BAKEVO-34319 format. One line per 2 residues: number of its first residue (from 1); their letters; for each residue x, y, z of N, C-alpha, C, O. Coordinates in steps of 0.2 Angstrom, whole numbers, plus 5000, padded with zeros to 4 digits. Example, Ala and Ser with C-alpha at 12.3 -4.5 7.8 and 13.67 -1.06 7.14 Angstrom:
BEGIN
1 = as = 5066,4972,5039,5062,4978,5039,5066,4984,5039,5071,4983,5042  5064,4989,5035,5068,4995,5036,5064,5000,5039,5067,5006,5040
//
This chain:
BEGIN
1 = mp = 5617,5544,5699,5619,5540,5693,5623,5545,5689,5621,5551,5688  5629,5543,5686,5633,5548,5683,5630,5550,5676,5626,5546,5673
3 = kt = 5632,5556,5673,5629,5558,5667,5632,5554,5661,5638,5551,5662  5628,5553,5656,5631,5549,5650,5635,5553,5646,5635,5559,5647
5 = nk = 5639,5550,5641,5643,5554,5637,5639,5559,5633,5633,5558,5631  5642,5565,5632,5638,5571,5629,5635,5569,5622,5630,5571,5620
7 = et = 5639,5564,5618,5637,5563,5611,5631,5559,5611,5627,5559,5606  5629,5555,5616,5623,5551,5616,5618,5552,5621,5613,5549,5622
9 = rf = 5619,5558,5625,5614,5560,5630,5607,5562,5627,5607,5566,5623  5602,5559,5630,5595,5561,5628,5593,5568,5631,5595,5570,5636
11 = sr = 5590,5572,5626,5588,5579,5629,5580,5579,5629,5577,5579,5623  5577,5578,5634,5570,5578,5635,5567,5585,5636,5569,5588,5640
13 = ik = 5562,5586,5631,5559,5593,5631,5552,5592,5632,5549,5588,5628  5549,5596,5636,5542,5595,5637,5538,5598,5631,5540,5603,5628
15 = ps = 5532,5595,5629,5528,5597,5623,5526,5604,5623,5526,5607,5618  5526,5607,5629,5523,5614,5630,5529,5619,5628,5527,5625,5627
17 = qr = 5535,5617,5628,5541,5621,5627,5541,5623,5619,5539,5619,5615  5544,5628,5618,5545,5630,5611,5550,5626,5607,5554,5622,5610
19 = lp = 5551,5627,5601,5555,5622,5597,5562,5624,5599,5564,5629,5601  5566,5618,5600,5573,5619,5602,5577,5622,5596,5575,5623,5591
21 = ew = 5583,5625,5598,5587,5629,5594,5590,5625,5587,5591,5628,5582  5590,5618,5588,5592,5614,5582,5587,5613,5577,5588,5610,5571
23 = ik = 5581,5615,5578,5575,5615,5573,5575,5621,5569,5571,5626,5571  5579,5622,5564,5580,5628,5560,5579,5626,5553,5584,5623,5550
25 = pt = 5574,5627,5549,5573,5626,5542,5578,5629,5538,5581,5634,5540  5581,5625,5533,5586,5628,5529,5583,5634,5525,5578,5634,5522
27 = ls = 5587,5640,5525,5585,5645,5521,5587,5645,5514,5592,5641,5512  5583,5647,5509,5585,5647,5502,5582,5653,5499,5579,5657,5502
29 = ka = 5584,5654,5492,5582,5660,5489,5575,5660,5488,5571,5655,5485  5572,5666,5490,5564,5666,5489,5562,5666,5482,5557,5664,5481
31 = sq = 5566,5668,5477,5564,5668,5470,5563,5661,5468,5559,5660,5464  5568,5656,5470,5567,5649,5468,5561,5646,5471,5557,5643,5467
33 = le = 5560,5648,5477,5554,5645,5480,5547,5647,5477,5543,5644,5476  5547,5654,5476,5541,5657,5472,5540,5654,5465,5535,5653,5463
35 = rv = 5546,5653,5462,5545,5650,5455,5542,5644,5455,5538,5642,5451  5544,5639,5459,5541,5632,5459,5534,5633,5461,5530,5630,5459
37 = qn = 5532,5637,5467,5526,5637,5469,5521,5640,5464,5515,5638,5463  5523,5645,5460,5519,5648,5454,5518,5643,5449,5512,5642,5446
39 = lv = 5523,5639,5447,5522,5634,5442,5517,5628,5444,5513,5626,5440  5518,5626,5451,5513,5621,5453,5506,5624,5453,5501,5620,5451
41 = qe = 5505,5630,5454,5498,5633,5454,5496,5634,5446,5490,5632,5445  5501,5635,5442,5499,5636,5435,5497,5629,5432,5492,5629,5428
43 = fn = 5500,5624,5434,5498,5617,5431,5493,5614,5435,5491,5608,5434  5491,5617,5441,5485,5615,5445,5487,5608,5448,5484,5603,5447
45 = ln = 5493,5608,5451,5496,5602,5454,5497,5602,5461,5496,5608,5464  5498,5596,5464,5499,5596,5472,5506,5593,5473,5508,5589,5469
47 = ti = 5509,5596,5478,5516,5593,5480,5515,5592,5488,5512,5596,5491  5518,5587,5490,5519,5585,5497,5523,5590,5500,5522,5591,5506
49 = ce = 5527,5593,5497,5532,5599,5499,5527,5604,5502,5529,5607,5508  5522,5606,5498,5518,5612,5501,5512,5609,5505,5511,5612,5510
51 = eg = 5509,5604,5503,5503,5601,5507,5506,5599,5514,5502,5600,5519  5512,5596,5515,5514,5594,5521,5519,5599,5524,5521,5598,5530
53 = rc = 5519,5605,5521,5523,5611,5524,5530,5608,5526,5532,5610,5532  5533,5605,5521,5540,5602,5523,5545,5608,5524,5545,5613,5520
55 = pn = 5549,5608,5529,5554,5613,5531,5560,5613,5526,5563,5618,5526  5560,5608,5522,5566,5608,5517,5564,5610,5510,5568,5609,5505
57 = rg = 5558,5612,5509,5556,5613,5502,5560,5618,5498,5561,5616,5492  5562,5623,5501,5566,5628,5497,5573,5625,5495,5575,5626,5490
59 = ec = 5576,5621,5500,5582,5618,5498,5582,5613,5492,5586,5613,5488  5576,5609,5493,5575,5604,5488,5574,5607,5481,5576,5605,5476
61 = ya = 5570,5612,5481,5568,5616,5474,5575,5618,5471,5576,5618,5465  5579,5621,5476,5585,5624,5473,5590,5619,5470,5594,5621,5466
63 = sg = 5589,5613,5473,5594,5608,5470,5591,5604,5464,5594,5599,5462  5585,5606,5462,5582,5602,5456,5578,5596,5458,5578,5591,5454
65 = ta = 5575,5596,5464,5571,5590,5467,5564,5593,5469,5564,5598,5472  5559,5589,5468,5552,5590,5470,5548,5584,5471,5550,5579,5468
67 = tf = 5543,5584,5476,5539,5578,5477,5532,5580,5475,5529,5584,5479  5530,5577,5470,5523,5578,5468,5518,5573,5471,5519,5567,5472
69 = ll = 5512,5576,5473,5507,5572,5476,5501,5571,5471,5498,5575,5469  5501,5564,5470,5496,5562,5465,5489,5560,5468,5489,5559,5474
71 = gg = 5484,5560,5464,5477,5558,5466,5473,5563,5469,5468,5562,5473  5475,5570,5469,5472,5575,5472,5475,5577,5479,5480,5575,5480
73 = si = 5472,5581,5483,5474,5583,5489,5470,5581,5495,5472,5583,5501  5466,5576,5494,5461,5574,5499,5463,5566,5500,5462,5562,5496
75 = ct = 5465,5564,5506,5467,5557,5508,5461,5554,5511,5457,5557,5515  5460,5547,5509,5454,5543,5512,5456,5541,5519,5452,5537,5522
77 = rs = 5462,5541,5521,5464,5539,5528,5465,5545,5532,5466,5551,5530  5465,5544,5539,5465,5550,5543,5471,5549,5548,5470,5549,5554
79 = ca = 5477,5548,5546,5483,5547,5550,5484,5554,5554,5483,5559,5552  5485,5552,5561,5485,5558,5566,5491,5562,5566,5491,5567,5570
81 = fc = 5496,5561,5561,5502,5565,5561,5502,5570,5555,5506,5574,5554  5498,5568,5550,5499,5571,5543,5495,5577,5542,5489,5578,5544
83 = qv = 5498,5582,5538,5495,5588,5537,5490,5588,5531,5485,5592,5530  5490,5583,5527,5486,5583,5521,5479,5582,5523,5477,5578,5527
85 = ek = 5475,5585,5519,5467,5585,5521,5464,5578,5520,5466,5575,5516  5460,5577,5524,5456,5570,5524,5449,5571,5522,5446,5576,5523
87 = gk = 5446,5565,5520,5439,5566,5518,5437,5559,5515,5441,5555,5512  5431,5557,5516,5428,5551,5513,5426,5552,5506,5425,5547,5503
89 = sp = 5426,5558,5503,5424,5559,5496,5429,5563,5493,5428,5569,5492  5435,5559,5491,5440,5563,5488,5438,5565,5481,5433,5563,5478
91 = vt = 5442,5569,5478,5441,5572,5471,5441,5566,5466,5444,5561,5467  5437,5567,5460,5438,5563,5455,5445,5563,5452,5448,5568,5451
93 = id = 5447,5557,5450,5454,5557,5447,5454,5561,5440,5450,5560,5436  5459,5565,5440,5460,5569,5434,5464,5565,5429,5470,5564,5430
95 = pn = 5461,5563,5423,5465,5560,5418,5471,5563,5415,5476,5560,5412  5471,5570,5416,5477,5574,5413,5482,5576,5418,5487,5579,5417
97 = ea = 5481,5573,5424,5486,5575,5430,5493,5573,5428,5498,5577,5429  5494,5567,5425,5501,5564,5424,5504,5568,5419,5510,5570,5419
99 = ir = 5500,5571,5414,5503,5575,5408,5505,5582,5411,5511,5584,5409  5501,5584,5416,5503,5591,5419,5509,5590,5423,5514,5595,5423
101 = va = 5510,5585,5427,5516,5584,5431,5522,5583,5426,5527,5587,5428  5522,5580,5421,5527,5579,5416,5529,5586,5413,5535,5587,5413
103 = ka = 5524,5590,5411,5526,5597,5409,5529,5601,5414,5534,5605,5412  5527,5600,5420,5530,5604,5426,5537,5602,5427,5541,5606,5428
105 = vh = 5538,5596,5427,5545,5593,5427,5550,5596,5422,5555,5598,5423  5547,5596,5416,5551,5599,5410,5552,5606,5411,5558,5608,5410
107 = kl = 5547,5610,5413,5548,5617,5413,5553,5619,5419,5556,5624,5419  5553,5615,5424,5557,5616,5430,5564,5613,5429,5568,5615,5433
109 = nl = 5565,5609,5424,5571,5606,5423,5573,5602,5429,5579,5602,5431  5569,5598,5431,5570,5594,5437,5574,5588,5436,5573,5584,5431
111 = ky = 5579,5587,5440,5584,5581,5438,5582,5575,5442,5583,5569,5440  5578,5576,5447,5576,5570,5452,5569,5572,5454,5567,5577,5457
113 = vv = 5564,5567,5453,5557,5568,5455,5555,5563,5459,5556,5557,5458  5551,5564,5465,5548,5559,5469,5541,5560,5468,5538,5565,5469
115 = lt = 5538,5554,5467,5531,5554,5466,5528,5550,5472,5529,5545,5474  5523,5554,5475,5519,5551,5481,5512,5552,5479,5510,5555,5474
117 = sv = 5508,5549,5484,5500,5550,5483,5497,5550,5489,5499,5548,5494  5491,5553,5489,5486,5552,5495,5484,5545,5494,5484,5542,5489
119 = ar = 5482,5542,5500,5479,5535,5500,5472,5536,5496,5468,5540,5499  5471,5532,5491,5465,5532,5487,5462,5525,5488,5462,5521,5483
121 = dd = 5459,5523,5494,5456,5517,5495,5449,5516,5492,5446,5511,5491  5447,5522,5489,5441,5522,5485,5442,5519,5478,5437,5517,5474
123 = ln = 5448,5519,5475,5450,5516,5469,5451,5509,5468,5453,5506,5473  5449,5506,5463,5450,5499,5462,5457,5496,5463,5458,5491,5466
125 = dh = 5462,5500,5460,5469,5498,5461,5472,5502,5467,5478,5502,5467  5468,5506,5471,5471,5510,5476,5477,5515,5474,5481,5517,5478
127 = ga = 5476,5517,5468,5481,5522,5465,5487,5520,5462,5491,5524,5460  5488,5513,5461,5494,5511,5458,5495,5514,5451,5500,5515,5449
129 = sl = 5489,5514,5447,5490,5517,5440,5492,5524,5440,5494,5526,5435  5491,5528,5445,5493,5535,5445,5500,5535,5445,5503,5540,5441
131 = fv = 5504,5531,5448,5511,5531,5448,5513,5529,5441,5518,5532,5438  5510,5523,5438,5512,5520,5432,5512,5526,5426,5516,5527,5422
133 = nt = 5506,5529,5426,5504,5534,5421,5509,5540,5421,5511,5542,5416  5510,5542,5427,5514,5548,5428,5522,5546,5426,5525,5551,5423
135 = if = 5524,5541,5428,5531,5539,5426,5532,5539,5419,5536,5541,5416  5527,5536,5415,5527,5535,5408,5527,5542,5405,5531,5543,5400
137 = ni = 5523,5547,5407,5522,5553,5404,5529,5557,5406,5531,5561,5401  5531,5557,5412,5538,5560,5413,5543,5558,5408,5547,5562,5406
139 = rk = 5544,5551,5408,5549,5549,5404,5548,5550,5396,5553,5551,5393  5542,5551,5394,5541,5553,5387,5544,5560,5385,5546,5560,5380
141 = in = 5544,5565,5390,5547,5571,5388,5553,5573,5392,5556,5578,5391  5554,5569,5397,5560,5570,5402,5564,5564,5403,5564,5561,5409
143 = pk = 5566,5561,5398,5569,5554,5398,5575,5554,5403,5577,5548,5406  5579,5559,5405,5584,5559,5409,5583,5560,5416,5587,5560,5421
145 = ts = 5577,5562,5418,5574,5563,5425,5574,5557,5429,5571,5552,5426  5577,5556,5434,5577,5550,5439,5570,5551,5443,5568,5556,5445
147 = ie = 5567,5545,5443,5560,5545,5447,5560,5540,5452,5561,5534,5451  5559,5543,5458,5558,5538,5464,5550,5538,5466,5547,5543,5465
149 = vl = 5548,5533,5469,5541,5533,5471,5540,5531,5478,5544,5528,5481  5535,5535,5481,5534,5534,5488,5527,5533,5489,5522,5537,5488
151 = tp = 5525,5526,5489,5518,5524,5489,5514,5522,5495,5518,5521,5500  5508,5522,5495,5504,5520,5501,5505,5512,5500,5508,5509,5496
153 = df = 5501,5508,5505,5502,5501,5505,5498,5497,5500,5498,5491,5500  5494,5501,5496,5489,5497,5491,5485,5492,5494,5484,5487,5491
155 = wg = 5483,5493,5500,5479,5488,5503,5472,5490,5505,5470,5496,5506  5467,5485,5504,5460,5487,5506,5455,5484,5501,5457,5482,5496
157 = gv = 5449,5484,5504,5444,5482,5499,5442,5475,5499,5438,5473,5496  5447,5471,5502,5446,5463,5502,5446,5460,5509,5451,5462,5512
159 = vd = 5441,5456,5511,5441,5454,5517,5446,5448,5518,5449,5447,5523  5446,5443,5513,5450,5438,5513,5457,5440,5513,5460,5443,5508
161 = ke = 5461,5438,5518,5468,5440,5519,5473,5438,5513,5477,5442,5511  5472,5431,5512,5476,5428,5507,5475,5432,5500,5480,5433,5496
163 = ka = 5469,5433,5498,5467,5436,5492,5470,5443,5492,5472,5446,5487  5469,5447,5498,5471,5454,5499,5479,5454,5497,5481,5459,5494
165 = vq = 5482,5450,5500,5490,5450,5499,5491,5449,5492,5496,5452,5489  5488,5445,5488,5489,5443,5481,5487,5450,5477,5491,5452,5472
167 = iq = 5482,5453,5479,5480,5459,5475,5485,5465,5477,5487,5469,5472  5487,5465,5483,5492,5470,5485,5499,5469,5481,5501,5474,5478
169 = rs = 5501,5463,5480,5507,5462,5476,5506,5463,5469,5511,5465,5466  5500,5462,5466,5499,5464,5459,5499,5471,5458,5502,5473,5453
171 = rl = 5496,5475,5462,5497,5482,5462,5504,5485,5462,5506,5489,5458  5508,5482,5467,5515,5484,5468,5519,5482,5462,5523,5486,5459
173 = rs = 5517,5476,5459,5521,5474,5453,5520,5479,5447,5525,5480,5443  5514,5481,5446,5513,5486,5441,5517,5492,5441,5519,5495,5436
175 = vl = 5518,5494,5447,5522,5500,5449,5529,5499,5447,5533,5503,5444  5532,5493,5450,5539,5491,5449,5541,5490,5442,5546,5491,5440
177 = ea = 5536,5488,5438,5537,5486,5431,5538,5493,5427,5541,5493,5421  5536,5499,5430,5538,5505,5427,5545,5507,5428,5547,5513,5426
179 = kp = 5548,5504,5432,5555,5505,5433,5557,5511,5437,5561,5515,5434  5554,5513,5443,5557,5519,5446,5564,5517,5449,5566,5512,5449
181 = ic = 5568,5523,5450,5575,5522,5452,5575,5519,5460,5580,5517,5462  5569,5520,5463,5569,5518,5470,5562,5517,5472,5558,5521,5470
183 = fn = 5561,5512,5477,5554,5511,5479,5554,5513,5487,5557,5510,5490  5550,5518,5488,5549,5520,5495,5542,5519,5498,5537,5520,5495
185 = hn = 5542,5516,5504,5536,5516,5508,5538,5516,5515,5542,5512,5518  5535,5521,5519,5536,5523,5526,5533,5519,5531,5526,5518,5530
187 = ie = 5536,5516,5536,5533,5513,5541,5531,5518,5547,5527,5517,5551  5534,5524,5546,5532,5530,5550,5534,5530,5557,5538,5535,5560
189 = tv = 5532,5525,5561,5534,5525,5568,5535,5517,5570,5534,5513,5566  5536,5517,5577,5538,5510,5579,5531,5506,5580,5526,5509,5579
191 = er = 5532,5499,5580,5526,5495,5580,5521,5497,5586,5515,5497,5584  5523,5498,5592,5519,5500,5597,5514,5506,5596,5508,5506,5598
193 = lq = 5516,5510,5592,5512,5517,5591,5509,5517,5584,5505,5522,5583  5509,5511,5580,5506,5511,5574,5498,5513,5574,5496,5517,5570
195 = ke = 5495,5510,5578,5487,5511,5578,5485,5518,5579,5481,5520,5576  5489,5521,5584,5488,5528,5586,5490,5533,5580,5486,5538,5579
197 = vr = 5495,5531,5577,5498,5536,5572,5496,5535,5565,5494,5540,5562  5496,5529,5563,5494,5527,5556,5487,5524,5556,5487,5518,5555
199 = rg = 5482,5527,5556,5475,5525,5555,5474,5522,5548,5474,5525,5543  5473,5515,5548,5471,5512,5542,5477,5508,5539,5476,5505,5534
201 = at = 5483,5509,5542,5489,5505,5540,5491,5501,5546,5490,5502,5552  5496,5496,5544,5498,5492,5550,5506,5491,5548,5508,5491,5543
203 = yk = 5509,5489,5554,5517,5488,5553,5518,5482,5549,5523,5483,5545  5515,5477,5550,5517,5471,5547,5515,5471,5539,5519,5469,5535
205 = rs = 5510,5475,5538,5508,5476,5531,5513,5480,5527,5514,5478,5521  5515,5485,5530,5521,5489,5527,5527,5485,5526,5530,5486,5521
207 = lh = 5529,5481,5531,5535,5477,5530,5534,5472,5525,5539,5470,5521  5528,5469,5524,5527,5464,5519,5527,5467,5512,5530,5464,5508
209 = ll = 5525,5474,5512,5525,5477,5505,5533,5478,5503,5535,5477,5497  5537,5480,5508,5544,5481,5507,5547,5475,5505,5552,5475,5500
211 = ra = 5546,5469,5508,5549,5463,5507,5547,5461,5499,5551,5458,5496  5540,5462,5498,5538,5460,5491,5541,5464,5486,5542,5461,5480
213 = an = 5542,5470,5487,5545,5474,5482,5552,5472,5480,5554,5471,5475  5556,5469,5485,5563,5467,5484,5562,5460,5481,5567,5458,5477
215 = ei = 5557,5456,5482,5557,5450,5479,5555,5450,5472,5557,5446,5467  5551,5455,5470,5548,5456,5463,5554,5459,5459,5555,5457,5453
217 = dq = 5558,5464,5461,5563,5467,5457,5569,5469,5462,5569,5474,5465  5574,5465,5462,5580,5466,5466,5584,5471,5464,5589,5474,5467
219 = ti = 5583,5474,5458,5587,5479,5455,5585,5486,5457,5588,5491,5456  5579,5486,5460,5576,5493,5463,5577,5493,5470,5574,5489,5474
221 = pt = 5581,5497,5473,5582,5498,5480,5576,5500,5484,5572,5504,5481  5575,5497,5490,5569,5499,5494,5571,5504,5499,5577,5504,5501
223 = ks = 5566,5508,5502,5568,5513,5506,5562,5514,5511,5556,5513,5509  5563,5516,5517,5558,5518,5522,5560,5523,5526,5565,5525,5526
225 = gl = 5555,5526,5530,5556,5532,5534,5553,5531,5541,5548,5528,5542  5556,5534,5546,5553,5534,5553,5553,5542,5555,5558,5546,5554
227 = ml = 5548,5543,5559,5547,5550,5563,5549,5548,5570,5546,5543,5573  5552,5553,5573,5554,5552,5580,5550,5558,5584,5549,5563,5581
229 = gl = 5548,5556,5590,5545,5562,5595,5538,5560,5596,5535,5565,5599  5536,5554,5595,5529,5552,5596,5528,5548,5602,5522,5546,5604
231 = ge = 5533,5547,5606,5533,5543,5612,5537,5537,5612,5536,5533,5616  5540,5536,5606,5544,5530,5605,5551,5530,5610,5553,5535,5612
233 = el = 5553,5524,5611,5560,5524,5615,5565,5522,5610,5564,5519,5605  5571,5523,5612,5577,5521,5608,5577,5514,5606,5579,5513,5600
235 = ee = 5576,5510,5611,5576,5502,5609,5571,5501,5604,5572,5496,5600  5565,5504,5604,5560,5502,5599,5562,5505,5592,5561,5501,5587
237 = vi = 5565,5511,5592,5568,5513,5585,5573,5508,5582,5573,5507,5576  5578,5506,5586,5583,5501,5584,5579,5495,5582,5582,5492,5577
239 = qs = 5574,5493,5585,5571,5487,5583,5567,5488,5576,5567,5483,5572  5565,5493,5575,5561,5495,5569,5567,5495,5563,5565,5492,5558
241 = lk = 5573,5497,5565,5578,5497,5560,5580,5490,5558,5581,5488,5552  5580,5486,5563,5582,5479,5562,5576,5475,5558,5578,5471,5554
243 = dl = 5570,5477,5560,5564,5474,5556,5564,5476,5549,5563,5472,5544  5566,5482,5547,5567,5484,5540,5573,5480,5537,5572,5479,5531
245 = rk = 5578,5479,5540,5584,5475,5537,5582,5468,5536,5584,5465,5531  5577,5466,5540,5575,5459,5539,5571,5458,5533,5571,5452,5530
247 = vn = 5568,5463,5530,5565,5462,5524,5569,5466,5518,5566,5467,5513  5575,5466,5520,5580,5469,5515,5579,5476,5513,5580,5477,5507
249 = cq = 5576,5480,5517,5576,5487,5515,5583,5490,5515,5586,5489,5520  5585,5494,5510,5592,5496,5510,5593,5503,5512,5599,5505,5513
251 = qv = 5588,5507,5511,5589,5514,5513,5584,5516,5518,5578,5514,5519  5586,5521,5522,5581,5524,5528,5582,5531,5529,5588,5534,5529
253 = ti = 5576,5534,5531,5577,5541,5533,5574,5542,5540,5569,5538,5542  5577,5546,5544,5575,5546,5551,5574,5554,5553,5580,5557,5552
255 = gq = 5569,5556,5555,5568,5563,5556,5563,5565,5562,5560,5560,5565  5563,5571,5564,5559,5573,5570,5552,5575,5567,5551,5579,5563
257 = yl = 5547,5572,5571,5540,5574,5570,5539,5581,5572,5541,5583,5578  5536,5585,5568,5534,5592,5570,5526,5592,5570,5523,5591,5564
259 = rp = 5523,5594,5575,5516,5595,5575,5513,5600,5570,5514,5606,5571  5509,5598,5565,5506,5603,5560,5501,5608,5563,5501,5613,5561
261 = sl = 5497,5605,5568,5492,5610,5571,5490,5606,5577,5492,5601,5579  5486,5610,5581,5483,5607,5587,5478,5601,5586,5477,5598,5591
263 = ah = 5476,5600,5580,5472,5595,5579,5476,5588,5578,5473,5583,5577  5482,5589,5578,5487,5583,5577,5490,5581,5583,5490,5584,5588
265 = lp = 5493,5575,5583,5496,5572,5589,5502,5577,5591,5505,5580,5587  5502,5578,5598,5507,5582,5601,5514,5579,5600,5515,5573,5600
267 = vq = 5519,5583,5600,5526,5581,5601,5527,5579,5608,5527,5583,5612  5530,5573,5609,5531,5570,5616,5539,5572,5618,5540,5573,5623
269 = ry = 5543,5572,5613,5550,5574,5614,5553,5576,5608,5552,5573,5602  5558,5581,5608,5562,5583,5603,5569,5579,5603,5573,5581,5608
271 = wh = 5570,5575,5599,5577,5571,5599,5583,5576,5597,5582,5580,5593  5588,5575,5601,5594,5579,5600,5598,5577,5594,5598,5571,5592
273 = pn = 5601,5582,5590,5605,5580,5584,5610,5574,5586,5611,5570,5581  5613,5574,5592,5617,5569,5594,5614,5562,5593,5617,5557,5592
275 = ef = 5608,5562,5595,5604,5555,5595,5603,5553,5588,5603,5547,5586  5601,5558,5583,5600,5556,5576,5607,5553,5573,5607,5549,5569
277 = el = 5613,5556,5576,5619,5554,5573,5620,5547,5576,5623,5543,5572  5618,5546,5582,5619,5539,5585,5615,5534,5581,5618,5528,5579
279 = lk = 5609,5536,5579,5605,5531,5575,5607,5530,5568,5606,5525,5565  5610,5535,5565,5613,5534,5559,5619,5529,5559,5619,5525,5555
281 = kv = 5623,5529,5564,5628,5524,5565,5626,5517,5566,5628,5512,5563  5620,5517,5570,5617,5510,5571,5614,5508,5565,5615,5502,5563
283 = aq = 5611,5512,5561,5608,5510,5554,5613,5508,5549,5613,5503,5546  5619,5511,5549,5624,5509,5545,5627,5503,5547,5629,5499,5543
285 = kl = 5628,5502,5553,5631,5495,5556,5626,5489,5554,5628,5484,5553  5620,5491,5554,5615,5486,5552,5615,5484,5545,5612,5479,5543
287 = gf = 5618,5488,5541,5619,5486,5534,5615,5491,5529,5615,5489,5523  5612,5496,5531,5608,5501,5527,5614,5504,5522,5619,5506,5525
289 = tk = 5612,5504,5516,5617,5507,5511,5617,5515,5511,5621,5518,5509  5611,5518,5513,5610,5525,5513,5606,5527,5519,5600,5524,5520
291 = vn = 5608,5531,5523,5605,5533,5529,5605,5541,5529,5610,5544,5529  5599,5544,5530,5598,5551,5531,5595,5552,5538,5589,5550,5539
293 = sg = 5598,5554,5543,5596,5555,5549,5597,5562,5552,5603,5564,5553  5592,5565,5554,5593,5572,5557,5586,5575,5559,5581,5573,5556
295 = pl = 5586,5580,5563,5579,5583,5565,5575,5585,5559,5569,5584,5560  5578,5588,5554,5573,5590,5548,5573,5586,5542,5571,5588,5537
297 = vr = 5576,5580,5543,5576,5575,5538,5569,5572,5536,5565,5571,5541  5567,5572,5530,5560,5570,5528,5561,5564,5523,5567,5563,5521
299 = ss = 5556,5561,5521,5556,5555,5516,5560,5556,5510,5564,5552,5507  5560,5562,5507,5563,5564,5501,5569,5568,5501,5572,5571,5496
301 = yh = 5571,5569,5508,5577,5574,5509,5583,5571,5506,5585,5565,5507  5587,5575,5501,5593,5573,5498,5592,5566,5494,5596,5562,5494
303 = ak = 5585,5565,5492,5584,5559,5488,5588,5557,5482,5590,5552,5481  5590,5563,5479,5594,5562,5473,5601,5560,5474,5605,5558,5469
305 = ds = 5604,5561,5480,5611,5559,5482,5612,5552,5482,5608,5548,5486  5617,5549,5479,5618,5542,5479,5622,5540,5485,5623,5534,5486
//
């Protein structure tokens, strides 16, 4: 069988091999990285940049962007890919967390902030008010800062499916009424791998949330993200992109999954940069208005770029 074109050829790498040459975190000034880390500690805050060991955190800090992790640092779900600590007894919600986030945003002079949270299935509103309160407090002292939200699915606690959908929509509406500049919710992986990768979440539930967000407020663009390297095939990734467009998701991020530790899912394959470029072209052709696709791309990567 003849070789395929160099631009689209798959590069299959065994999980046991070291990272390929194209997995190189962006270097940045150590002083800027240390400054943000010190302030995060000073205000007793959590960021997904640090909790998730994001390879781009130095670059984002230097450009005036950070992603704050609300609701503490312990997640009530146990997704098999995530570095964030898991536990059935998460910390008590700190009523002053939103104020401290706002003060940190002001002190760092951040131009663009992404707010995310651990899954708080133990709370009555599953953490929706965490986003609302933090947006309010940031805008109170930083009115020019743009705010994007990356939320969990706000699902759980109700057996009746119809009632659960209504409650989920109510929680979502409260967040959207706070007018974030973008609503982000990641499907993370292809439909076939959801149960193994995203424990406690489902593919259809996430698509429904994105569809509902667009129905509630069409002025707020919706966004989602995919990780590659968990065993998915190209056709499945393209189908996921099509499914996102069916619910009118306008923005997408596509990046390489990197195993945080031996306790997490192993990497099945490192996708080549050429493949990420191919998927970018596919996504653009499908109608996504903004596409970030590359080995080190994460949910908040270049989030402030229009």
